[in-house]
KOLDO-878307 format. One record per atom (N, C-alpha, C, O): x, y, z. Coordinates in pm, whole numbers, padded with zeros to 5 digits, always signed. Example, Ala and Ser with C-alpha at 12.3 -4.5 7.8 and 13.67 -1.06 7.14 Angstrom:
2
+01319-00569+00780 +01230-00450+00780 +01320-00330+00780 +01424-00332+00846 +01285-00225+00708 +01367-00106+00714 +01290+00003+00787 +01341+00114+00804 
//
This chain:
337
-02991+11027+03259 -02888+10924+03278 -02753+10992+03295 -02715+11079+03217 -02680+10951+03400 -02556+11019+03434 -02439+10923+03422 -02452+10802+03443 -02323+10980+03388 -02200+10903+03395 -02155+10901+03539 -02174+10998+03613 -02096+10791+03579 -02070+10769+03720 -01936+10828+03763 -01839+10825+03688 -01933+10881+03884 -01808+10925+03945 -01768+10816+04044 -01842+10786+04137 -01651+10757+04025 -01616+10643+04109 -01466+10623+04110 -01390+10698+04048 -01425+10521+04183 -01284+10493+04199 -01239+10373+04117 -01119+10354+04097 -01333+10290+04069 -01293+10161+04014 -01357+10130+03879 -01368+10012+03844 -01399+10227+03803 -01478+10196+03684 -01388+10171+03563 -01283+10234+03548 -01432+10078+03477 -01363+10046+03352 -01458+10079+03238 -01578+10053+03250 -01409+10136+03129 -01495+10178+03019 -01475+10090+02898 -01363+10060+02856 -01590+10048+02841 -01589+09972+02718 -01711+10013+02637 -01794+10090+02685 -01722+09963+02516 -01842+09990+02438 -01893+09862+02377 -01827+09758+02382 -02012+09869+02320 -02074+09751+02263 -02109+09775+02118 -02106+09888+02070 -02141+09668+02048 -02171+09677+01907 -02276+09575+01871 -02299+09480+01947 -02340+09592+01759 -02439+09497+01711 -02375+09415+01600 -02344+09470+01495 -02355+09284+01620 -02290+09202+01520 -02385+09164+01408 -02506+09179+01420 -02329+09116+01299 -02410+09070+01188 -02444+08923+01200 -02412+08860+01301 -02506+08870+01100 -02542+08729+01099 -02417+08643+01107 -02313+08679+01051 -02426+08531+01177 -02307+08451+01203 -02281+08348+01093 -02165+08319+01064 -02384+08294+01033 -02363+08180+00943 -02483+08164+00853 -02585+08231+00869 -02470+08074+00757 -02577+08051+00660 -02650+07919+00684 -02724+07875+00597 -02631+07855+00798 -02703+07732+00829 -02854+07758+00824 -02900+07869+00852 -02929+07654+00786 -03075+07670+00785 -03135+07624+00917 -03103+07516+00967 -03220+07706+00972 -03304+07668+01085 -03434+07744+01070 -03434+07863+01035 -03546+07678+01094 -03675+07745+01083 -03683+07862+01181 -03730+07970+01146 -03637+07838+01302 -03631+07942+01406 -03505+07920+01487 -03466+07806+01513 -03441+08029+01527 -03328+08015+01618 -03303+08145+01692 -03351+08251+01652 -03227+08134+01801 -03191+08252+01879 -03057+08228+01946 -03024+08115+01984 -02979+08335+01960 -02858+08336+02041 -02880+08441+02150 -02903+08558+02119 -02874+08399+02276 -02898+08489+02389 -02777+08491+02481 -02717+08387+02509 -02740+08610+02527 -02636+08622+02628 -02699+08596+02764 -02795+08663+02803 -02646+08497+02836 -02714+08446+02954 -02719+08546+03068 -02817+08551+03142 -02615+08627+03083 -02612+08718+03196 -02720+08824+03192 -02789+08846+03292 -02736+08889+03078 -02831+08999+03065 -02960+08961+02995 -03059+09033+03006 -02961+08848+02923 -03076+08812+02842 -03078+08883+02708 -03178+08877+02637 -02969+08951+02673 -02963+09024+02546 -02968+08928+02429 -02901+08824+02429 -03048+08961+02328 -03058+08881+02206 -02947+08924+02111 -02943+09040+02070 -02858+08833+02077 -02746+08865+01989 -02778+08838+01842 -02725+08906+01754 -02861+08740+01817 -02899+08706+01681 -03023+08616+01687 -03044+08547+01787 -03104+08617+01583 -03220+08531+01584 -03300+08538+01456 -03279+08624+01372 -03393+08445+01445 -03482+08437+01330 -03619+08391+01378 -03631+08283+01437 -03723+08472+01355 -03860+08438+01393 -03864+08388+01539 -03912+08279+01568 -03811+08472+01628 -03788+08424+01765 -03916+08409+01847 -03915+08341+01949 -04025+08469+01804 -04151+08457+01879 -04253+08368+01808 -04366+08354+01856 -04216+08309+01697 -04307+08215+01629 -04319+08088+01713 -04219+08038+01765 -04440+08035+01726 -04463+07921+01815 -04489+07792+01740 -04537+07791+01626 -04457+07683+01806 -04483+07548+01753 -04468+07449+01868 -04428+07485+01979 -04501+07322+01841 -04471+07215+01935 -04320+07207+01951 -04246+07213+01852 -04273+07191+02076 -04128+07196+02099 -04069+07061+02139 -03949+07052+02165 -04151+06956+02144 -04102+06820+02173 -04033+06813+02310 -04077+06877+02405 -03925+06735+02320 -03869+06700+02450 -03786+06809+02517 -03746+06792+02632 -03761+06920+02450 -03697+07029+02525 -03792+07084+02630 -03752+07161+02718 -03921+07043+02621 -04018+07072+02728 -03969+07021+02862 -04004+07077+02967 -03890+06915+02860 -03847+06851+02984 -03756+06941+03067 -03732+06914+03184 -03705+07047+03008 -03631+07146+03087 -03723+07206+03193 -03684+07222+03308 -03846+07239+03153 -03943+07291+03249 -03985+07183+03349 -03997+07211+03468 -04006+07062+03301 -04040+06952+03392 -03935+06938+03501 -03967+06920+03618 -03808+06946+03461 -03698+06930+03555 -03696+07040+03660 -03685+07012+03779 -03707+07165+03618 -03694+07275+03715 -03813+07277+03810 -03796+07311+03928 -03932+07242+03763 -04048+07237+03853 -04028+07126+03957 -04058+07146+04075 -03978+07010+03914 -03953+06901+04007 -03845+06938+04108 -03858+06911+04227 -03737+07001+04060 -03626+07040+04148 -03674+07138+04254 -03635+07128+04371 -03758+07232+04215 -03803+07335+04308 -03915+07290+04400 -03950+07360+04494 -03970+07171+04374 -04084+07125+04454 -04061+06993+04525 -04154+06937+04582 -03938+06941+04522 -03914+06813+04587 -03770+06802+04634 -03689+06892+04609 -03738+06692+04701 -03604+06666+04751 -03539+06558+04667 -03600+06456+04638 -03414+06580+04627 -03346+06491+04532 -03339+06347+04581 -03358+06254+04502 -03312+06328+04708 -03289+06193+04758 -03415+06125+04810 -03408+06015+04865 -03530+06189+04794 -03654+06124+04834 -03685+06008+04740 -03685+06023+04618 -03712+05893+04800 -03742+05773+04720 -03893+05758+04704 -03968+05771+04800 -03935+05730+04582 -04078+05712+04554 -04100+05573+04497 -04011+05512+04439 -04221+05523+04516 -04258+05394+04458 -04349+05418+04338 -04449+05488+04348 -04312+05360+04226 -04383+05381+04101 -04512+05301+04100 -04513+05181+04127 -04621+05369+04067 -04752+05305+04065 -04804+05281+03925 -04727+05270+03830 -04935+05273+03912 -04998+05242+03785 -04984+05354+03682 -05009+05334+03564 -04943+05471+03727 -04926+05582+03633 -04826+05550+03523 -04833+05606+03413 -04733+05457+03552 -04630+05425+03454 -04688+05359+03330 -04626+05360+03224 -04808+05300+03342 -04871+05235+03228 -04909+05334+03118 -04931+05295+03003 -04915+05462+03152 -04951+05564+03053 -04830+05613+02973 -04846+05689+02877 -04710+05570+03012 -04589+05618+02945 -04563+05541+02816 -04586+05420+02810 -04516+05612+02714 -04477+05548+02588 -04371+05633+02520 -04345+05746+02560 -04309+05577+02417 -04203+05648+02348 -04070+05632+02419 -04046+05532+02487 -03984+05730+02404 -03851+05727+02465 -03860+05706+02615 -03934+05777+02683 -03786+05607+02667 -03796+05577+02809 -03667+05526+02869 -03572+05494+02798 -03665+05517+03002 -03550+05463+03075 -03589+05336+03150 -03522+05294+03244 -03699+05277+03105 -03741+05144+03152 -03769+05139+03301 -03711+05059+03375 -03858+05226+03344 -03908+05224+03480 -04034+05139+03484 -04116+05146+03392 -04050+05060+03589 -04162+04966+03597 -04245+04991+03722 -04195+05046+03821 -04369+04950+03717 -04457+04959+03834 -04395+04878+03949 -04351+04765+03930 -04394+04938+04067 -04335+04873+04183 -04191+04910+04209 -04138+04884+04317 -04125+04973+04109 -03987+05017+04130 -03981+05126+04237 -04072+05208+04249 -03874+05125+04314 -03847+05233+04409 -03725+05308+04358 -03618+05251+04338 -03744+05437+04337 -03641+05517+04271 -03643+05659+04328 -03748+05710+04366 -03527+05721+04333 -03518+05857+04388 -03558+05961+04284 -03553+05937+04163 -03598+06076+04334 -03625+06190+04246 -03501+06225+04165 -03511+06263+04048 -03384+06212+04225 -03259+06242+04154 -03241+06151+04033 -03209+06199+03924 -03260+06021+04050 -03247+05928+03937 -03348+05963+03828 -03315+05957+03709 -03467+05998+03867 -03570+06035+03769 -03527+06160+03691 -03549+06168+03570 -03467+06256+03759 -03423+06378+03693 -03312+06351+03592 -03312+06408+03483 -03218+06266+03629 -03111+06233+03535 -03165+06154+03417 -03123+06174+03303 -03258+06064+03442 -03321+05990+03333 -03400+06082+03241 -03409+06058+03121 -03456+06186+03299 -03533+06284+03223 -03445+06367+03131 -03472+06377+03012 -03337+06427+03187 -03257+06522+03111 -03149+06457+03026 -03116+06507+02919 -03092+06345+03072 -02986+06281+02995 -03041+06190+02886 -02990+06189+02774 -03147+06113+02919 -03199+06013+02825 -03335+06050+02769 -03390+05976+02687 -03390+06163+02812 -03520+06210+02764 -03631+06108+02790 -03717+06085+02704 -03628+06048+02908 -03726+05946+02941 -03867+06002+02960 -03891+06080+03052 -03959+05961+02874 -04099+06002+02891 -04158+05940+03017 -04243+05999+03084 -04110+05817+03049 -04156+05754+03173 -04106+05830+03295 -04178+05843+03394 -03983+05880+03289 -03930+05961+03399 -04010+06090+03414 -04038+06133+03526 -04047+06152+03302 -04127+06274+03305 -04261+06250+03372 -04306+06329+03455 -04325+06140+03335 -04456+06108+03391 -04447+06081+03540 -04531+06125+03618 -04343+06006+03581 -04326+05976+03723 -04298+06102+03804 -04349+06116+03916 -04219+06192+03751 -04193+06317+03821 -04320+06399+03835 -04344+06461+03939 -04402+06400+03730 -04527+06476+03736 -04619+06423+03844 -04685+06501+03913 -04626+06293+03860 -04715+06233+03960 -04658+06243+04101 -04733+06255+04198 -04525+06237+04114 -04468+06228+04247 -04405+06357+04297 -04401+06381+04418 -04355+06443+04207 -04290+06567+04251 -04387+06685+04253 -04358+06789+04313 -04502+06670+04187 -04599+06778+04184 -04686+06784+04307 -04747+06888+04336 -04693+06674+04380 -04765+06672+04507 -04910+06632+04498 -04967+06592+04599 -04974+06643+04380 -05117+06614+04374 -05154+06524+04256 -05203+06413+04276 -05132+06572+04135 -05177+06499+04017 -05102+06547+03895 -05029+06646+03901 -05120+06476+03783 -05060+06519+03658 -05109+06658+03619 -05030+06743+03576 -05237+06681+03635 -05295+06811+03601 -05235+06922+03686 -05207+07031+03636 -05215+06894+03815 -05156+06994+03903 -05014+07025+03861 -04972+07141+03864 -04938+06924+03823 -04800+06945+03781 -04794+07034+03657 -04711+07124+03647 -04883+07008+03562 -04887+07090+03440 -04923+07235+03476 -04872+07328+03414 -05010+07252+03574 -05041+07388+03621 -04916+07456+03677 -04894+07575+03655 -04836+07379+03750 -04711+07434+03802 -04617+07474+03689 -04549+07576+03698 -04614+07394+03584 -04530+07427+03468 -04574+07559+03405 -04490+07643+03372 -04703+07575+03388 -04753+07697+03326 -04737+07819+03417 -04714+07930+03370 -04751+07798+03547 -04729+07908+03641 -04583+07953+03639 -04554+08073+03643 -04492+07857+03633 -04350+07892+03626 -04320+07965+03495 -04241+08059+03494 -04382+07922+03386 -04363+07990+03257 -04403+08136+03266 -04333+08224+03216 -04516+08163+03330 -04562+08301+03346 -04468+08380+03435 -04441+08498+03409 -04418+08317+03539 -04324+08382+03630 -04197+08425+03558 -04144+08534+03583 -04148+08341+03468 -04024+08368+03396 -04046+08472+03285 -03952+08539+03244 -04170+08484+03239 -04199+08576+03129 -04212+08507+02995 -04193+08569+02891 -04245+08378+02998 -04262+08300+02874 -04403+08322+02820 -04491+08237+02836 -04424+08434+02759 -04559+08475+02718 -04610+08403+02593 -04729+08410+02563 -04522+08335+02521 -04562+08263+02400 -04588+08114+02427 -04604+08036+02333 -04593+08074+02555 -04583+07932+02590 -04707+07880+02660 -04768+07949+02742 -04743+07755+02626 -04846+07680+02699 -04802+07534+02706 -04768+07473+02604 -04804+07477+02826 -04769+07337+02846 -04896+07255+02866 -04988+07297+02935 -04898+07137+02803 -05010+07044+02819 -04968+06912+02884 -05054+06837+02931 -04838+06884+02888 -04791+06759+02947 -04645+06774+02987 -04580+06871+02947 -04591+06680+03067 -04453+06694+03115 -04347+06639+03021 -04228+06655+03048 -04385+06575+02911 -04289+06506+02826 -04257+06577+02695 -04144+06568+02645 -04355+06648+02638 -04337+06708+02507 -04399+06629+02395 -04396+06673+02280 -04456+06513+02424 -04527+06436+02322 -04644+06518+02269 -04709+06590+02344 -04670+06506+02140 -04774+06589+02078 -04869+06509+01989 -04926+06562+01894 -04885+06380+02021 -04975+06296+01943 -05116+06294+02000 -05214+06293+01925 -05128+06292+02132 -05260+06281+02196 -05320+06418+02229 -05442+06430+02244 -05237+06520+02239 -05287+06656+02260 -05206+06750+02169 -05136+06703+02080 -05215+06879+02192 -05145+06976+02108 -04994+06974+02130 -04919+07035+02055 -04951+06904+02234 -04811+06913+02272 -04786+07040+02350 -04880+07111+02388 -04661+07069+02373 -04623+07191+02445 -04580+07296+02343 -04490+07271+02262 -04643+07411+02347 -04624+07514+02247 -04536+07625+02304 -04561+07676+02413 -04432+07662+02228 -04343+07768+02274 -04267+07827+02156 -04289+07789+02041 -04179+07920+02186 -04095+07986+02086 -03949+07971+02127 -03919+07937+02242 -03857+07996+02033 -03716+07986+02068 -03679+08092+02173 -03594+08067+02257 -03743+08207+02167 -03716+08311+02267 -03756+08263+02407 -03679+08277+02502 -03875+08208+02419 -03922+08161+02550 -03836+08047+02603 -03807+08041+02722 -03794+07956+02514 -03712+07844+02560 -03574+07892+02602 -03512+07833+02691 -03524+07998+02540 -03398+08057+02585 -03414+08122+02722 -03326+08111+02807 -03528+08191+02742 -03556+08247+02875 -03558+08138+02981 -03503+08154+03090 -03621+08026+02948 -03631+07914+03042 -03493+07859+03075 -03461+07837+03192 -03412+07836+02972 -03277+07782+02996 -03194+07880+03078 -03118+07838+03166 -03208+08008+03051 -03136+08109+03127 -03175+08101+03275 -03088+08107+03363 -03303+08088+03303 -03351+08077+03439 -03297+07948+03505 -03248+07952+03618 -03307+07838+03434 -03268+07709+03493 -03119+07701+03520 -03079+07637+03618 -03037+07763+03438 -02893+07753+03457 -02846+07831+03580 -02729+07821+03619 -02934+07908+03641 -02902+07975+03767 -02925+07882+03887 -02890+07916+04000 -02984+07765+03860 -03008+07666+03965 -02893+07565+03964 -02870+07499+03863 -02823+07552+04075 -02704+07468+04080 -02735+07322+04051 -02656+07254+03985 -02848+07272+04100 -02883+07132+04077 -02910+07107+03930 -02859+07011+03873 -02989+07193+03868 -03015+07178+03724 -02886+07186+03645 -02862+07106+03555 -02803+07284+03679 -02678+07304+03606 -02589+07181+03613 -02526+07142+03515 -02584+07120+03730 -02502+07000+03746 -02556+06884+03663 -02480+06812+03599 -02687+06865+03665 -02747+06754+03591 -02728+06771+03441 -02684+06678+03373 -02761+06890+03390 -02757+06909+03245 -02616+06906+03189 -02597+06884+03069 -02515+06928+03274 -02376+06926+03229 -02311+06788+03241 -02194+06772+03207 -02385+06689+03290 -02331+06556+03314 -02332+06473+03186 -02436+06458+03122 -02217+06418+03150 -02209+06336+03029 -02251+06191+03057 -02308+06126+02970 -02221+06141+03177 -02258+06004+03213 -02294+06000+03361 -02227+06062+03443 -02402+05927+03394 -02451+05923+03532 -02479+05780+03574 -02550+05707+03505 -02421+05740+03687 -02446+05608+03744 -02562+05617+03840 -02557+05691+03938 -02667+05543+03813 -02788+05550+03894 -02761+05515+04039 -02682+05425+04070 -02829+05586+04129 -02813+05560+04272 -02863+05421+04310 -02815+05361+04406 -02962+05371+04234 -03015+05237+04266 -02930+05125+04208 -02963+05007+04223 -02820+05161+04141 -02728+05061+04089 -02771+04994+03960 -02707+04899+03915 -02879+05043+03901 -02932+04980+03780 -02880+05042+03652 -02957+05077+03562 -02747+05056+03644 -02687+05099+03519 -02641+05243+03516 -02652+05316+03614 -02588+05283+03400 -02535+05417+03377 -02604+05479+03256 -02625+05412+03155 -02639+05606+03268 -02702+05677+03157 -02603+05775+03096 -02527+05841+03168 -02603+05784+02962 -02517+05877+02889 -02604+05985+02825 -02713+05958+02776 -02553+06107+02828 -02629+06222+02781 -02643+06221+02629 -02545+06199+02558 -02765+06245+02578 -02790+06250+02435 -02741+06379+02370 -02735+06389+02248 -02707+06478+02451 -02656+06605+02399 -02511+06586+02355 -02420+06595+02437 -02490+06561+02228 -02357+06532+02174 -02261+06650+02188 -02140+06632+02189 -02315+06770+02199 -02229+06887+02210 -02147+06885+02338 -02038+06942+02343 -02200+06821+02442 -02126+06811+02568 -01995+06736+02550 -01894+06768+02614 -01997+06637+02463 -01877+06557+02438 -01789+06618+02330 -01666+06613+02338 -01851+06676+02228 -01778+06720+02109 -01731+06865+02114 -01648+06907+02034 -01784+06942+02209 -01748+07085+02215 -01712+07119+02359 -01797+07114+02448 -01588+07154+02380 -01535+07168+02517 -01602+07278+02598 -01597+07274+02721 -01665+07375+02534 -01723+07487+02607 -01872+07469+02638 -01932+07553+02705 -01930+07360+02590 -02071+07335+02616 -02093+07306+02764 -02018+07229+02824 -02197+07366+02821 -02225+07349+02965 -02358+07279+02991 -02392+07254+03106 -02434+07247+02886 -02560+07177+02908 -02654+07190+02790 -02620+07248+02687 -02774+07136+02809 -02874+07146+02704 -02971+07030+02705 -02966+06943+02793 -03061+07029+02605 -03161+06925+02593 -03202+06910+02447 -03224+07009+02377 -03210+06786+02405 -03253+06754+02269 -03403+06728+02264 -03466+06705+02366 -03459+06733+02141 -03601+06701+02125 -03632+06663+01981 -03568+06708+01887 -03733+06578+01967 -03781+06542+01832 -03919+06476+01841 -03941+06386+01922 -04010+06523+01757 -04132+06452+01722 -04155+06477+01574 -04094+06567+01516 -04242+06400+01512 -04272+06420+01370 -04331+06559+01347 -04305+06622+01244 -04411+06607+01443 -04474+06738+01428 -04374+06851+01451 -04370+06947+01375 -04294+06839+01554 -04201+06946+01592 -04073+06946+01510 -04009+07050+01496 -04035+06830+01455 -03903+06810+01393 -03798+06819+01505 -03829+06805+01623 -03672+06844+01464 -03565+06851+01563 -03571+06983+01639 -03583+07090+01579 -03563+06976+01772 -03551+07096+01856 -03429+07077+01946 -03400+06965+01988 -03360+07185+01976 -03238+07174+02056 -03215+07302+02135 -03222+07413+02080 -03187+07285+02262 -03144+07395+02350 -03007+07358+02404 -02988+07248+02454 -02910+07451+02393 -02779+07428+02452 -02729+07556+02517 -02780+07665+02492 -02627+07540+02600 -02558+07654+02660 -02409+07627+02652 -02365+07512+02648 -02331+07735+02649 -02185+07723+02644 -02123+07843+02713 -02182+07952+02716 -02004+07824+02768 -01936+07930+02841 -01787+07928+02810 -01723+07823+02810 -01734+08047+02784 -01590+08059+02754 -01540+08193+02807 -01594+08298+02773 -01438+08188+02890 -01375+08310+02944 -01477+08403+03009 -01469+08525+02994 -01573+08345+03079 -01671+08425+03151 -01792+08466+03071 -01887+08519+03127 -01791+08442+02939 -01906+08473+02854 -01992+08348+02842 -01945+08244+02798 -02120+08359+02881 -02210+08244+02873 -02323+08275+02775 -02390+08378+02786 -02344+08185+02681 -02444+08201+02577 -02542+08085+02577 -02511+07976+02624 -02661+08112+02524 -02765+08010+02508 -02811+08013+02364 -02836+08121+02308 -02823+07895+02302 -02873+07885+02165 -02991+07789+02164 -02986+07683+02226 -03097+07827+02093 -03215+07742+02075 -03245+07737+01925 -03245+07840+01858 -03271+07616+01873 -03310+07601+01733 -03432+07511+01721 -03450+07415+01797 -03517+07544+01624 -03628+07458+01583 -03605+07417+01438 -03568+07498+01353 -03626+07289+01411 -03621+07236+01274 -03491+07275+01204 -03491+07342+01101 -03381+07231+01263 -03248+07251+01206 -03183+07115+01194 -03152+07051+01294 -03162+07070+01072 -03113+06934+01051 -02974+06910+01107 -02947+06804+01162 -02886+07007+01095 -02749+06995+01145 -02734+07082+01270 -02644+07165+01278 -02823+07059+01365 -02834+07153+01477 -02710+07158+01567 -02673+07267+01612 -02646+07045+01593 -02528+07049+01679 -02416+07133+01617 -02352+07212+01686 -02394+07117+01488 -02291+07197+01419 -02329+07345+01416 -02244+07432+01433 -02458+07371+01394 -02507+07510+01391 -02483+07577+01525 -02436+07690+01531 -02517+07508+01633 -02497+07564+01767 -02350+07595+01790 -02315+07703+01838 -02263+07499+01758 -02120+07519+01781 -02067+07636+01698 -01986+07715+01746 -02112+07647+01575 -02069+07756+01489 -02110+07892+01547 -02031+07987+01547 -02234+07900+01597 -02280+08024+01658 -02199+08059+01782 -02162+08174+01803 -02170+07958+01865 -02090+07984+01983 -01952+08038+01946 -01907+08137+02002 -01886+07973+01851 -01752+08016+01813 -01754+08157+01756 -01663+08236+01781 -01857+08189+01679 -01870+08323+01622 -01881+08429+01731 -01810+08529+01728 -01970+08406+01829 -01995+08508+01930 -01892+08510+02041 -01876+08613+02107 -01821+08400+02063 -01709+08405+02157 -01596+08491+02101 -01515+08544+02177 -01588+08503+01970 -01489+08590+01907 -01531+08738+01916 -01446+08827+01916 -01660+08762+01923 -01711+08899+01922 -01721+08959+02062 -01699+09078+02080 -01755+08876+02161 -01784+08926+02295 -01680+08881+02397 -01614+08779+02379 -01668+08959+02502 -01585+08922+02616 -01646+08979+02742 -01732+09067+02736 -01601+08929+02857 -01653+08976+02985 -01562+09084+03039 -01440+09068+03041 -01622+09192+03084 -01543+09303+03138 -01597+09343+03276 -01712+09318+03310 -01511+09405+03353 -01549+09457+03484 -01614+09593+03466 -01550+09686+03417 -01740+09605+03505 -01811+09733+03497 -01793+09814+03625 -01756+09932+03620 -01819+09751+03739 -01804+09818+03867 -01737+09722+03964 -01785+09610+03985 -01629+09765+04023 -01565+09684+04125 -01635+09709+04258 -01715+09802+04270 -01606+09628+04356 -01660+09651+04490 -01612+09785+04543 -01494+09818+04533 -01704+09864+04598 -01662+09992+04653 -01772+10096+04654 -01887+10067+04623 -01734+10218+04691 -01827+10329+04705 -01827+10413+04578 -01721+10442+04522 -01948+10452+04533 -01963+10529+04409 -02059+10645+04433 -02130+10651+04533 -02060+10738+04337 -02147+10853+04348 -02200+10893+04211 -02124+10901+04114 -02332+10917+04203 -02396+10979+04088 -02459+11108+04138 -02548+11104+04223 -02413+11223+04086 -02452+11353+04140 -02426+11353+04290 -02312+11334+04332 -02529+11374+04372 -02510+11374+04517 -02552+11243+04583 -02561+11233+04705 -02576+11144+04499 -02624+11016+04553 -02508+10918+04564 -02444+10886+04464 -02481+10872+04686 -02375+10775+04709 -02435+10636+04731 -02541+10622+04792 -02366+10536+04683 -02411+10398+04704 -02290+10306+04704 -02181+10342+04659 -02312+10188+04757 -02203+10091+04773 -02232+09968+04689 -02343+09913+04695 -02134+09923+04613 -02144+09799+04536 -02077+09689+04618 -01957+09695+04645 -02155+09589+04657 -02106+09488+04750 -02016+09385+04684 -01922+09335+04746 -02042+09353+04556 -01962+09255+04483 -01931+09311+04345 -02010+09388+04290 -01816+09275+04288 -01783+09324+04153 -01892+09288+04052 -01948+09179+04057 -01920+09381+03962 -02022+09361+03859 -01952+09344+03724 -01880+09433+03678 -01975+09229+03662 -01919+09201+03530 -02032+09202+03427 -02147+09173+03460 -01998+09236+03305 -02096+09239+03197 -02030+09190+03069 -01915+09221+03041 -02106+09113+02991 -02058+09068+02861 -02081+09178+02759 -02194+09220+02736 -01972+09224+02697 -01978+09332+02600 -01902+09294+02474 -01813+09209+02477 -01938+09356+02363 -01869+09332+02238 -01728+09391+02243 -01706+09497+02302 -01635+09321+02180 -01499+09373+02169 -01498+09484+02062 -01558+09470+01955 -01429+09591+02093 -01424+09703+01999 -01304+09790+02029 -01252+09790+02141 -01260+09862+01929 -01149+09956+01948 -01197+10095+01983 -01117+10180+02024 -01326+10120+01967 -01382+10252+01994 -01435+10258+02137 -01553+10233+02161 -01348+10292+02231 -01388+10292+02371 -01477+10413+02402 -01442+10527+02370 -01591+10385+02464 -01681+10490+02509 -01726+10456+02651 -01728+10339+02690 -01762+10556+02723 -01800+10534+02862 -01929+10455+02873 -02025+10477+02800 -01928+10362+02966 -02054+10304+03011 -02129+10412+03087 -02068+10500+03149 -02261+10404+03084 -02342+10504+03154 -02428+10434+03259 -02465+10318+03244 -02459+10508+03367 -02523+10449+03483 -02644+10533+03525 -02643+10656+03513 -02747+10466+03573 -02867+10535+03619 -02922+10464+03741 -02936+10342+03741 -02952+10540+03844 -03014+10483+03964 -03163+10465+03937 -03228+10554+03884 -03217+10349+03974 -03358+10323+03953 -03443+10416+04038 -03395+10473+04136 -03570+10430+04001 -03659+10523+04071 -03678+10486+04217 -03699+10574+04301 -03669+10358+04250 -03683+10317+04389 -03550+10318+04464 -03543+10284+04582 -03444+10358+04394 -03310+10373+04452 -03256+10242+04509 -03180+10244+04606 -03295+10129+04450 -03247+10000+04495 -03155+09933+04393 -03084+09837+04426 -03156+09982+04270 -03081+09919+04162 -03000+10024+04087 -03036+10142+04084 -02891+09979+04027 -02819+10063+03932 -02831+09998+03794 -02803+09879+03778 -02873+10076+03696 -02887+10029+03559 -02763+10070+03480 -02719+10185+03487 -02707+09975+03405 -02586+10001+03327 -02622+10000+03179 -02686+09907+03130 -02580+10105+03108 -02614+10121+02968 -02487+10131+02883 -02381+10170+02931 -02502+10093+02756 -02399+10120+02657 -02469+10161+02528 -02552+10086+02476 -02436+10279+02476 -02505+10332+02359 -02656+10333+02380 -02733+10297+02291 -02700+10373+02500 -02840+10384+02539 -02912+10249+02545 -03034+10246+02561 -02840+10140+02533 -02899+10006+02547 -02874+09955+02689 -02761+09954+02737 -02981+09913+02755 -02969+09860+02891 -02896+09726+02888 -02941+09632+02822 -02785+09718+02959 -02707+09594+02966 -02745+09508+03085 -02740+09385+03078 -02785+09572+03194 -02820+09496+03313 -02857+09587+03427 -02822+09705+03428 -02927+09531+03525 -02966+09604+03646 -02916+09527+03767 -02933+09405+03774 -02854+09595+03861 -02788+09528+03971 -02825+09595+04103 -02839+09717+04112 -02839+09512+04205 -02876+09562+04338 -02760+09640+04399 -02644+09601+04385 -02793+09748+04467 -02692+09829+04535 -02729+09844+04682 -02843+09822+04722 -02630+09880+04761 -02652+09906+04904 -02653+10057+04923 -02554+10125+04893 -02763+10109+04971 -02778+10255+04977 -02762+10313+05117 -02771+10435+05135 -02737+10228+05218 -02729+10282+05353 -02585+10290+05404 -02563+10316+05522 -02487+10269+05314 -02348+10276+05356 -02290+10413+05319 -02215+10426+05223 -02328+10513+05398 -02284+10648+05366 -02176+10699+05460 -02124+10809+05441 -02142+10622+05560 -02053+10671+05663 -01910+10688+05612 -01872+10634+05508 -01830+10764+05689 -01690+10785+05655 -01615+10653+05650 -01528+10634+05566 -01650+10560+05740 -01574+10436+05748 -01594+10350+05625 -01500+10285+05579 -01714+10348+05570 -01735+10273+05447 -01658+10340+05332 -01602+10272+05246 -01658+10472+05334 -01584+10545+05231 -01434+10511+05244 -01366+10489+05143 -01384+10508+05367 -01244+10478+05393 -01210+10336+05347 -01106+10314+05285 -01299+10238+05377 -01276+10099+05337 -01269+10088+05185 -01187+10013+05132 -01354+10162+05116 -01356+10155+04970 -01227+10206+04909 -01190+10165+04799 -01157+10295+04981 -01034+10351+04928 -00915+10256+04946 -00812+10272+04880 -00930+10157+05033 -00817+10067+05063 -00796+09966+04952 -00706+09883+04959 
//
């Protein structure tokens, strides 16, 4: 691993913080969204039924497999829906977009079922297969989905860990459509049949909250996924069985926003490691701990020479794509301007 020779590098260091608070949660995790770094946690790989936070996966599968403004007609499948709902009826004509907002804002089990039948393309079983395939793609190795809603009375429910649900939220927040929906406090339905308000109280009560999803069943207890962003630092918190979960999430965010900040690691331009030159097309930022002990960030070119890995205290902070064919004098000259 080599220290980089460049024209635009900034040096910072990182640290490992201590526990943030004494709130009780059976399981919880704080993840930095940019790198996926775990900042704090408790029993992060322990699994259980996760209730309606399952609908985060339902939403992203529907978004990636259908068109928002496509209108569908609700059939007999709606008769299988029960529990929390947004009052969809057989014969209704409704857009995929309205179903998604009903799913994420109001936790509609009927919306989940309708999306599974209409956005999956084939059947409920096929949609659940898509959910599990996406879980494997993301790296959710502790997870198995059995239904699109999170209900756990008729089957095992959807089984996951706080770590896997944080991975899922991190993935979903990179999707602009999902990000817009989950951050919406109130939504007026396109069909004109009323307005839905988001059950995620943190969106209203905490100015830095950017989204999330609530959940509850008797088996799972309270489950909550949220995200928040401040001054370029974006964090994700997941809790299982935490009675005062909204306060716990906010406390964790405030703690880690005090500890971490976003810094410029590599600006756009030409760089060199030993005799290897490469071009960074866009500025690279990284969330790092605030500290007075400045030490150099370290850089390593990947074995396939397509990525640059950035380290601090031998901990991998992130891997970023580089351009390796810009070796000419003119690119070098442009980088100096």
